[in-house]
C-alpha positions as YAML, in Angstrom:
chain: A
units: angstrom
residues:
- id: 1
  name: ILE
  ca: [13.87, 10.31, 8.24]
- id: 2
  name: GLY
  ca: [12.05, 9.74, 11.54]
- id: 3
  name: SER
  ca: [8.82, 11.30, 10.27]
- id: 4
  name: LEU
  ca: [8.61, 8.60, 7.60]
- id: 5
  name: PHE
  ca: [8.36, 5.93, 10.27]
- id: 6
  name: VAL
  ca: [5.50, 7.62, 12.13]
- id: 7
  name: ASN
  ca: [2.24, 6.02, 11.17]
- id: 8
  name: PRO
  ca: [-0.51, 8.08, 12.83]
- id: 9
  name: GLY
  ca: [-3.30, 6.00, 11.32]
- id: 10
  name: GLY
  ca: [-2.10, 2.81, 13.02]
- id: 11
  name: PRO
  ca: [-0.89, -0.27, 11.17]
- id: 12
  name: GLY
  ca: [-1.02, 0.17, 7.42]
- id: 13
  name: GLY
  ca: [-2.45, 3.69, 7.49]
- id: 14
  name: SER
  ca: [-1.41, 7.29, 7.37]
- id: 15
  name: GLY
  ca: [-4.41, 8.59, 9.28]
- id: 16
  name: GLY
  ca: [-7.20, 11.09, 8.74]
- id: 17
  name: GLY
  ca: [-8.71, 12.37, 5.52]
- id: 18
  name: LYS
  ca: [-5.84, 14.72, 4.68]
- id: 19
  name: LEU
  ca: [-3.29, 13.55, 2.15]
- id: 20
  name: PRO
  ca: [0.13, 12.89, 3.70]
- id: 21
  name: GLY
  ca: [3.20, 15.02, 3.03]
- id: 22
  name: SER
  ca: [3.13, 17.01, -0.20]
- id: 23
  name: LEU
  ca: [0.53, 14.75, -1.87]
- id: 24
  name: GLY
  ca: [-2.06, 17.48, -1.27]
- id: 25
  name: LYS
  ca: [-0.19, 19.73, -3.73]
- id: 26
  name: ASN
  ca: [-0.86, 17.22, -6.50]
- id: 27
  name: PRO
  ca: [-2.76, 14.08, -5.56]
- id: 28
  name: LEU
  ca: [-2.31, 12.22, -8.87]
- id: 29
  name: LEU
  ca: [-0.13, 9.18, -8.22]
- id: 30
  name: ASP
  ca: [1.54, 9.33, -11.63]
- id: 31
  name: ALA
  ca: [2.77, 12.84, -10.82]
- id: 32
  name: TRP
  ca: [4.98, 11.13, -8.20]
- id: 33
  name: ILE
  ca: [5.63, 7.61, -9.50]
- id: 34
  name: ARG
  ca: [5.78, 6.14, -13.00]
- id: 35
  name: VAL
  ca: [6.57, 2.60, -14.03]
- id: 36
  name: ASP
  ca: [8.46, 2.57, -17.30]
- id: 37
  name: ALA
  ca: [8.06, 0.01, -20.12]
- id: 38
  name: ASP
  ca: [11.29, -1.70, -19.04]
- id: 39
  name: GLY
  ca: [10.04, -2.14, -15.47]
- id: 40
  name: LYS
  ca: [12.23, 0.59, -14.05]
- id: 41
  name: VAL
  ca: [10.59, 3.28, -11.93]
- id: 42
  name: THR
  ca: [10.83, 7.03, -12.25]
- id: 43
  name: ALA
  ca: [9.96, 9.05, -9.16]
- id: 44
  name: PHE
  ca: [9.43, 12.81, -9.07]
- id: 45
  name: THR
  ca: [10.04, 15.37, -6.34]
- id: 46
  name: GLY
  ca: [9.72, 19.12, -6.36]
- id: 47
  name: LYS
  ca: [12.57, 19.36, -3.86]
- id: 48
  name: ALA
  ca: [16.10, 20.16, -5.03]
- id: 49
  name: GLU
  ca: [19.27, 18.24, -4.25]
- id: 50
  name: LEU
  ca: [21.48, 20.82, -2.56]
- id: 51
  name: GLY
  ca: [24.16, 18.38, -1.52]
- id: 52
  name: GLN
  ca: [22.15, 17.22, 1.51]
- id: 53
  name: GLY
  ca: [21.64, 13.71, 0.13]
- id: 54
  name: ILE
  ca: [17.92, 13.72, -0.67]
- id: 55
  name: ARG
  ca: [18.43, 11.99, -4.03]
- id: 56
  name: THR
  ca: [19.64, 8.95, -2.15]
- id: 57
  name: ALA
  ca: [17.12, 9.13, 0.70]
- id: 58
  name: LEU
  ca: [14.07, 9.64, -1.52]
- id: 59
  name: THR
  ca: [15.18, 6.90, -3.91]
- id: 60
  name: GLN
  ca: [15.50, 4.54, -0.93]
- id: 61
  name: VAL
  ca: [11.96, 5.42, 0.16]
- id: 62
  name: VAL
  ca: [10.48, 4.63, -3.26]
- id: 63
  name: ALA
  ca: [12.51, 1.43, -3.69]
- id: 64
  name: GLU
  ca: [11.43, 0.21, -0.25]
- id: 65
  name: GLU
  ca: [7.70, 0.71, -0.65]
- id: 66
  name: LEU
  ca: [7.61, -0.53, -4.25]
- id: 67
  name: GLU
  ca: [9.72, -3.61, -3.48]
- id: 68
  name: ILE
  ca: [12.10, -2.80, -6.31]
- id: 69
  name: PRO
  ca: [15.91, -2.69, -6.30]
- id: 70
  name: PHE
  ca: [17.39, 0.75, -5.51]
- id: 71
  name: GLU
  ca: [19.27, 0.72, -8.84]
- id: 72
  name: GLN
  ca: [16.00, 0.47, -10.78]
- id: 73
  name: VAL
  ca: [14.65, 3.77, -9.46]
- id: 74
  name: SER
  ca: [15.46, 7.09, -11.14]
- id: 75
  name: LEU
  ca: [14.61, 10.30, -9.32]
- id: 76
  name: VAL
  ca: [13.76, 13.54, -11.11]
- id: 77
  name: THR
  ca: [14.25, 16.53, -8.81]
- id: 78
  name: ALA
  ca: [12.92, 20.09, -9.01]
- id: 79
  name: ASP
  ca: [12.19, 20.15, -12.73]
- id: 80
  name: THR
  ca: [9.55, 22.84, -13.22]
- id: 81
  name: GLY
  ca: [8.21, 21.11, -16.31]
- id: 82
  name: ARG
  ca: [7.96, 17.61, -14.82]
- id: 83
  name: THR
  ca: [7.67, 17.73, -11.04]
- id: 84
  name: VAL
  ca: [5.14, 18.98, -8.53]
- id: 85
  name: ASP
  ca: [5.78, 22.49, -7.19]
- id: 86
  name: GLU
  ca: [6.73, 21.77, -3.58]
- id: 87
  name: GLY
  ca: [7.95, 25.29, -2.85]
- id: 88
  name: TYR
  ca: [11.28, 25.93, -1.20]
- id: 89
  name: THR
  ca: [13.88, 23.31, -0.42]
- id: 90
  name: ALA
  ca: [14.71, 24.45, 3.08]
- id: 91
  name: GLY
  ca: [14.30, 23.77, 6.76]
- id: 92
  name: SER
  ca: [14.93, 20.02, 6.53]
- id: 93
  name: HIS
  ca: [11.49, 19.49, 4.97]
- id: 94
  name: SER
  ca: [12.52, 17.50, 1.90]
- id: 95
  name: VAL
  ca: [12.32, 14.06, 3.49]
- id: 96
  name: GLN
  ca: [9.48, 15.08, 5.80]
- id: 97
  name: ASP
  ca: [7.21, 16.48, 3.07]
- id: 98
  name: SER
  ca: [8.36, 14.95, -0.22]
- id: 99
  name: GLY
  ca: [9.58, 11.71, 1.36]
- id: 100
  name: THR
  ca: [6.24, 11.20, 3.08]
- id: 101
  name: ALA
  ca: [4.39, 11.91, -0.18]
- id: 102
  name: LEU
  ca: [6.63, 9.53, -2.14]
- id: 103
  name: ARG
  ca: [6.38, 6.81, 0.49]
- id: 104
  name: ASN
  ca: [2.60, 6.92, 0.49]
- id: 105
  name: ALA
  ca: [2.38, 7.22, -3.30]
- id: 106
  name: ALA
  ca: [4.74, 4.26, -3.76]
- id: 107
  name: ALA
  ca: [2.75, 2.16, -1.29]
- id: 108
  name: GLN
  ca: [-0.47, 2.95, -3.14]
- id: 109
  name: VAL
  ca: [1.13, 2.20, -6.52]
- id: 110
  name: ARG
  ca: [2.31, -1.16, -5.14]
- id: 111
  name: GLU
  ca: [-1.22, -2.00, -4.03]
- id: 112
  name: ILE
  ca: [-2.69, -0.93, -7.40]
- id: 113
  name: LEU
  ca: [-0.21, -3.22, -9.18]
- id: 114
  name: ILE
  ca: [-1.10, -6.09, -6.85]
- id: 115
  name: GLY
  ca: [-4.78, -5.42, -7.50]
- id: 116
  name: GLU
  ca: [-4.24, -5.48, -11.26]
- id: 117
  name: ALA
  ca: [-2.31, -8.74, -10.96]
- id: 118
  name: ALA
  ca: [-5.13, -10.21, -8.87]
- id: 119
  name: ARG
  ca: [-7.62, -9.23, -11.57]
- id: 120
  name: ARG
  ca: [-5.52, -10.84, -14.32]
- id: 121
  name: LEU
  ca: [-4.73, -13.97, -12.32]
- id: 122
  name: LYS
  ca: [-8.33, -14.22, -11.08]
- id: 123
  name: MET
  ca: [-7.34, -14.65, -7.46]
- id: 124
  name: PRO
  ca: [-7.68, -12.64, -4.26]
- id: 125
  name: ALA
  ca: [-5.11, -9.85, -3.83]
- id: 126
  name: ASP
  ca: [-4.27, -11.12, -0.33]
- id: 127
  name: ARG
  ca: [-2.68, -14.20, -1.92]
- id: 128
  name: LEU
  ca: [-0.20, -12.00, -3.80]
- id: 129
  name: HIS
  ca: [2.79, -9.91, -2.78]
- id: 130
  name: ALA
  ca: [5.29, -7.60, -4.45]
- id: 131
  name: ASP
  ca: [8.93, -8.58, -4.74]
- id: 132
  name: THR
  ca: [11.80, -7.31, -6.90]
- id: 133
  name: GLY
  ca: [9.64, -5.39, -9.36]
- id: 134
  name: ALA
  ca: [6.98, -8.04, -9.82]
- id: 135
  name: VAL
  ca: [3.83, -9.38, -8.22]
- id: 136
  name: ILE
  ca: [4.25, -12.94, -7.01]
- id: 137
  name: GLY
  ca: [1.56, -15.51, -6.28]
- id: 138
  name: PRO
  ca: [1.09, -19.19, -5.61]
- id: 139
  name: ASN
  ca: [2.15, -21.86, -8.11]
- id: 140
  name: SER
  ca: [5.02, -19.74, -9.45]
- id: 141
  name: ALA
  ca: [2.67, -17.01, -10.67]
- id: 142
  name: ARG
  ca: [4.70, -13.89, -11.46]
- id: 143
  name: ILE
  ca: [3.81, -10.73, -13.38]
- id: 144
  name: THR
  ca: [6.33, -7.91, -13.69]
- id: 145
  name: TYR
  ca: [5.38, -4.30, -13.04]
- id: 146
  name: ALA
  ca: [6.11, -3.53, -16.70]
- id: 147
  name: GLU
  ca: [3.56, -6.13, -17.76]
- id: 148
  name: LEU
  ca: [0.95, -4.81, -15.33]
- id: 149
  name: VAL
  ca: [1.14, -1.08, -15.94]
- id: 150
  name: SER
  ca: [-1.00, 0.57, -18.59]
- id: 151
  name: ALA
  ca: [-1.42, 4.15, -19.77]
- id: 152
  name: ASN
  ca: [-3.95, 5.24, -17.14]
- id: 153
  name: LEU
  ca: [-3.55, 2.63, -14.40]
- id: 154
  name: LEU
  ca: [-1.67, 5.04, -12.12]
- id: 155
  name: HIS
  ca: [-3.48, 8.20, -13.24]
- id: 156
  name: VAL
  ca: [-5.66, 8.19, -10.12]
- id: 157
  name: ASP
  ca: [-5.88, 10.36, -7.04]
- id: 158
  name: ALA
  ca: [-3.96, 9.34, -3.95]
- id: 159
  name: GLN
  ca: [-5.95, 8.21, -0.95]
- id: 160
  name: PRO
  ca: [-5.39, 9.55, 2.58]
- id: 161
  name: VAL
  ca: [-4.59, 6.07, 3.94]
- id: 162
  name: SER
  ca: [-1.77, 3.92, 2.57]
- id: 163
  name: LYS
  ca: [-0.85, 0.32, 3.32]
- id: 164
  name: LEU
  ca: [2.68, 1.23, 4.40]
- id: 165
  name: LYS
  ca: [5.33, -1.43, 4.75]
- id: 166
  name: ASP
  ca: [6.08, -2.47, 8.31]
- id: 167
  name: PRO
  ca: [9.55, -1.11, 9.24]
- id: 168
  name: THR
  ca: [10.40, -4.55, 10.65]
- id: 169
  name: PHE
  ca: [10.62, -5.78, 7.06]
- id: 170
  name: PHE
  ca: [12.64, -2.90, 5.59]
- id: 171
  name: LYS
  ca: [15.39, -4.03, 3.23]
- id: 172
  name: VAL
  ca: [16.45, -0.71, 1.67]
- id: 173
  name: MET
  ca: [15.62, 2.11, 4.09]
- id: 174
  name: GLU
  ca: [17.43, 0.47, 6.98]
- id: 175
  name: LYS
  ca: [20.66, -0.08, 5.03]
- id: 176
  name: PRO
  ca: [23.40, 2.47, 4.46]
- id: 177
  name: ILE
  ca: [23.67, 3.13, 0.74]
- id: 178
  name: GLN
  ca: [26.44, 5.11, -0.90]
- id: 179
  name: ARG
  ca: [25.03, 8.54, -1.58]
- id: 180
  name: VAL
  ca: [24.56, 9.21, -5.27]
- id: 181
  name: ASP
  ca: [25.79, 12.81, -4.94]
- id: 182
  name: ILE
  ca: [29.23, 11.92, -3.52]
- id: 183
  name: PRO
  ca: [31.09, 11.00, -6.76]
- id: 184
  name: GLY
  ca: [30.30, 14.40, -8.29]
- id: 185
  name: LYS
  ca: [31.46, 16.18, -5.14]
- id: 186
  name: VAL
  ca: [34.72, 14.24, -4.98]
- id: 187
  name: THR
  ca: [35.54, 14.80, -8.66]
- id: 188
  name: GLY
  ca: [34.46, 18.45, -8.67]
- id: 189
  name: GLY
  ca: [31.48, 17.72, -10.90]
- id: 190
  name: GLY
  ca: [28.72, 18.54, -8.44]
- id: 191
  name: ALA
  ca: [27.23, 22.03, -8.83]
- id: 192
  name: TYR
  ca: [24.49, 23.31, -6.57]
- id: 193
  name: VAL
  ca: [22.71, 26.64, -6.45]
- id: 194
  name: GLN
  ca: [24.78, 27.72, -3.43]
- id: 195
  name: ASP
  ca: [28.01, 27.07, -5.38]
...
């Protein structure tokens, strides 16, 4: 996960003009992150869970940057009809490539939602912040992600620089979370291509 903490563009950036991680394979933000009508988030990765724990790690990444509880994020993995083609799942590149793409996409989605809230509330975006699946402002102003999202709001190209969350303020990525693949392994329900 170390590569996710590297921020070559300095504070709040991912550096250069090249899209980070696998975002270059499909730069549309809604190919990576969708906010559902109930406020829950669906994230997409072209990498496959092979028992290495990426479902948990990538879900943590999205939850962290979007300021949403881990339990409110669903991750769709390696579905040829729904996810970006990220090639092989091998060589420990899932978190490095897909995790970096998802982290940057989630950070950009968060900023888009804050921008939309600022527009609706008629106040500067720097007076607002994301917290627990909503944008919060002064005087008890609060708009949920579900209320903010519209059909094409997230159907935009990713930018090369993201306003990434400072690791000092991590709440999800720094905590051990029970891996979502363990119950299936313990009960004999987990089946992977190598099985």
